C-alpha positions as CSV (number, residue, x, y, z in Angstrom):
1,M,-115.5,-107.5,13.6
2,S,-118.1,-107.6,10.9
3,E,-121.6,-108.7,11.6
4,S,-123.1,-111.9,10.0
5,L,-125.0,-110.9,6.9
6,P,-128.1,-112.8,5.8
7,V,-127.9,-113.8,2.1
8,A,-130.1,-112.0,-0.4
9,T,-130.4,-112.8,-4.1
10,I,-131.2,-110.9,-7.2
11,R,-134.9,-111.3,-8.1
12,T,-135.2,-109.3,-11.3
13,Q,-133.1,-107.0,-13.4
14,V,-134.3,-104.7,-16.2
15,T,-132.9,-101.8,-18.2
16,V,-134.7,-98.4,-17.7
17,P,-133.9,-95.1,-19.4
18,L,-133.9,-92.2,-17.0
19,R,-134.6,-88.5,-17.7
20,F,-134.4,-85.8,-15.1
21,P,-136.3,-82.4,-15.1
22,D,-133.1,-80.5,-16.1
23,G,-132.8,-82.7,-19.2
24,Y,-130.1,-85.1,-18.1
25,T,-130.5,-88.6,-19.4
26,T,-128.9,-91.9,-18.8
27,T,-129.7,-95.6,-18.7
28,A,-129.8,-97.7,-15.5
29,R,-129.9,-101.4,-14.9
30,L,-132.5,-101.8,-12.1
31,F,-132.2,-104.8,-9.7
32,T,-134.8,-106.1,-7.3
33,F,-134.0,-108.6,-4.5
34,D,-135.3,-111.5,-2.5
35,G,-134.2,-112.1,1.1
36,L,-133.7,-108.5,2.3
37,V,-134.0,-108.5,6.1
38,D,-136.7,-105.9,6.4
39,G,-138.9,-107.2,3.5
40,R,-139.1,-103.8,1.8
41,E,-138.8,-103.1,-1.9
42,H,-135.4,-101.6,-2.1
43,L,-133.7,-101.0,-5.5
44,A,-130.2,-101.0,-6.9
45,F,-129.5,-98.8,-10.0
46,G,-126.5,-100.0,-11.9
47,L,-125.1,-96.9,-13.7
48,G,-122.4,-96.5,-16.3
49,D,-120.3,-99.7,-16.4
50,P,-120.1,-100.9,-12.8
51,G,-117.3,-103.3,-13.7
52,A,-115.2,-100.7,-15.5
53,A,-113.6,-99.4,-12.3
54,E,-112.6,-102.8,-11.1
55,R,-111.1,-103.7,-14.5
56,A,-109.1,-100.4,-14.3
57,G,-107.8,-101.4,-10.8
58,D,-110.2,-99.0,-9.1
59,V,-113.4,-99.5,-7.1
60,P,-117.1,-98.7,-8.1
61,L,-118.7,-95.6,-6.7
62,V,-121.8,-96.4,-4.6
63,R,-124.4,-94.1,-3.1
64,P,-126.8,-95.4,-0.5
65,H,-129.7,-93.0,-0.9
66,S,-132.6,-93.0,1.5
67,E,-136.0,-92.4,-0.1
68,C,-137.4,-88.9,0.3
69,L,-140.8,-88.6,-1.5
70,T,-141.0,-84.8,-0.9
71,G,-137.5,-84.0,-2.1
72,D,-136.8,-86.7,-4.7
73,V,-140.2,-86.6,-6.4
74,F,-141.8,-83.2,-5.6
75,G,-138.7,-81.1,-5.4
76,S,-139.2,-79.9,-1.7
77,Q,-136.7,-77.2,-0.7
78,R,-136.8,-78.2,2.9
79,C,-134.0,-80.8,2.3
80,D,-131.2,-81.4,-0.2
81,C,-132.3,-85.0,-1.1
82,G,-133.5,-84.3,-4.6
83,P,-130.3,-82.5,-5.7
84,Q,-128.1,-85.1,-4.0
85,L,-130.0,-87.8,-5.9
86,R,-129.6,-86.0,-9.2
87,E,-125.9,-85.4,-8.6
88,A,-125.3,-89.0,-7.5
89,V,-126.8,-90.5,-10.7
90,Q,-124.6,-88.5,-13.0
91,R,-121.4,-88.9,-10.9
92,I,-121.9,-92.7,-10.7
93,A,-122.8,-93.0,-14.3
94,D,-119.6,-91.2,-15.3
95,V,-117.4,-93.7,-13.5
96,G,-119.5,-96.8,-13.0
97,G,-121.2,-98.0,-9.9
98,Y,-124.5,-98.3,-8.1
99,L,-127.1,-96.1,-6.5
100,L,-128.9,-98.0,-3.8
101,Y,-132.4,-96.6,-3.4
102,L,-133.4,-97.5,0.2
103,R,-137.0,-97.2,1.4
104,Q,-136.1,-95.4,4.6
105,E,-138.2,-92.2,4.5
106,G,-137.6,-89.6,7.1
107,R,-134.4,-91.2,8.4
108,G,-136.3,-94.4,8.9
109,I,-139.4,-93.1,10.7
110,G,-141.8,-93.0,7.8
111,L,-143.5,-90.3,5.7
112,Y,-146.2,-89.3,8.1
113,A,-143.8,-89.1,11.0
114,K,-141.4,-87.0,8.9
115,L,-144.1,-84.5,8.2
116,D,-144.9,-84.4,11.9
117,A,-141.3,-83.7,12.5
118,Y,-141.5,-80.8,10.0
119,A,-144.2,-79.3,12.2
120,L,-141.9,-79.5,15.2
121,Q,-139.1,-78.0,13.2
122,D,-141.4,-75.0,12.4
123,A,-141.8,-74.6,16.1
124,G,-138.0,-74.4,16.6
125,L,-136.5,-77.9,16.9
126,D,-133.9,-79.1,14.5
127,T,-134.4,-82.2,12.3
128,F,-132.8,-84.6,14.8
129,E,-134.4,-83.0,17.9
130,A,-137.8,-83.3,16.2
131,N,-137.4,-87.1,15.6
132,V,-136.5,-87.6,19.3
133,A,-139.5,-85.5,20.4
134,L,-141.7,-87.9,18.4
135,G,-140.3,-90.9,20.3
136,H,-137.8,-92.0,17.7
137,A,-134.0,-92.1,17.6
138,E,-132.2,-89.2,15.9
139,D,-131.6,-91.5,12.9
140,E,-133.2,-94.9,12.6
141,R,-131.7,-95.9,9.3
142,D,-130.1,-99.3,9.0
143,Y,-127.8,-100.2,6.1
144,T,-128.0,-104.0,6.5
145,V,-130.1,-104.2,3.3
146,A,-127.5,-102.1,1.4
147,A,-124.8,-104.5,2.4
148,Q,-127.0,-107.4,1.4
149,M,-127.6,-105.8,-2.0
150,L,-123.9,-105.2,-2.6
151,A,-123.2,-108.8,-1.7
152,A,-125.9,-110.1,-4.0
153,L,-124.5,-108.0,-6.9
154,G,-121.1,-109.5,-6.3
155,V,-119.5,-106.1,-5.5
156,G,-116.1,-106.1,-3.8
157,P,-114.5,-103.0,-2.3
158,I,-116.3,-99.7,-2.9
159,A,-116.1,-95.9,-2.6
160,V,-119.1,-94.4,-0.8
161,L,-120.6,-91.2,-2.2
162,S,-121.9,-89.5,1.0
163,N,-121.1,-86.8,3.5
164,N,-122.4,-89.1,6.3
165,P,-119.6,-91.1,8.0
166,E,-122.2,-93.2,9.7
167,K,-123.1,-94.9,6.4
168,T,-119.5,-95.9,5.9
169,E,-119.2,-97.1,9.5
170,Q,-122.2,-99.3,9.3
171,L,-121.2,-100.8,5.9
172,G,-117.8,-101.6,7.2
173,R,-119.3,-103.3,10.3
174,L,-121.4,-105.3,7.9
175,G,-118.4,-106.6,6.0
176,I,-118.2,-104.2,3.1
177,T,-114.8,-102.8,2.4
178,V,-114.9,-99.1,1.9
179,T,-111.7,-97.7,0.5
180,E,-112.9,-94.0,0.4
181,Q,-115.7,-91.8,1.4
182,V,-116.4,-89.3,-1.5
183,P,-118.2,-86.1,-0.4
184,T,-121.3,-84.9,-2.2
185,G,-122.0,-81.3,-3.1
186,V,-123.7,-78.8,-0.8
187,F,-127.1,-77.7,-2.1
188,L,-127.9,-74.7,0.1
189,S,-131.2,-72.8,-0.2
190,P,-132.9,-70.3,2.2
191,A,-135.4,-73.0,3.1
192,N,-132.9,-75.7,4.0
193,A,-130.1,-73.7,5.7
194,D,-131.0,-74.8,9.2
195,Y,-131.5,-78.4,8.1
196,L,-128.1,-78.5,6.5
197,A,-126.5,-76.9,9.6
198,A,-128.0,-79.6,11.8
199,K,-126.8,-82.4,9.4
200,A,-123.3,-80.9,9.3
201,S,-123.1,-80.7,13.1
202,R,-124.2,-84.3,13.5
203,A,-121.9,-85.5,10.8
204,A,-119.0,-83.8,12.6
205,R,-119.9,-85.8,15.8
206,A,-120.2,-89.0,13.9
207,A,-116.9,-88.5,12.2
208,D,-115.2,-89.7,15.4
209,L,-116.7,-93.2,14.8
210,P,-114.2,-95.8,13.4
211,F,-114.7,-97.0,9.9
212,V,-112.8,-98.9,7.2
213,R,-111.0,-96.4,4.9
């Protein structure tokens, strides 16, 4: 049974040209919202022609991407967030859809706490163990705002671009019909090998959760 979803509305929309450090360029339609349950300034990036997939009898591709200042902006090698963001923008632009940029730094624990968790990882804990050691859940991200944004945009069934089945499960529980989970690439470096191994292990456990396919 889906959860009741508070109504959000589109506040502003504006066209923004994007350029990435490797030279890739595209144009996005940025949307801001009123009525999001956590009051944060989340953004939706409309990429390509989001309606083209529906007109062709397919569904738009959507990536819920949680903010990572260190990876997305400064190119930190401790995670794969920056490369995943770059990949997602191009893949969505190619077929039409939305990138939902969610202000959920550090799996929802915040920037300072994320850096505290890094220090614990340097002492031997994995990324999830470190969050728990700081008094947080392994992953505190909540995708209610993502579902609200999709509803405000009038998006029907979607394909989710993610390796994390928990995103798909939460969206399904919130009333979003997910027809497919599309995997992202694997962006391995010596600095993030342990981090990716921990994510893969947790995703394998989460894959047993039911979700709408």
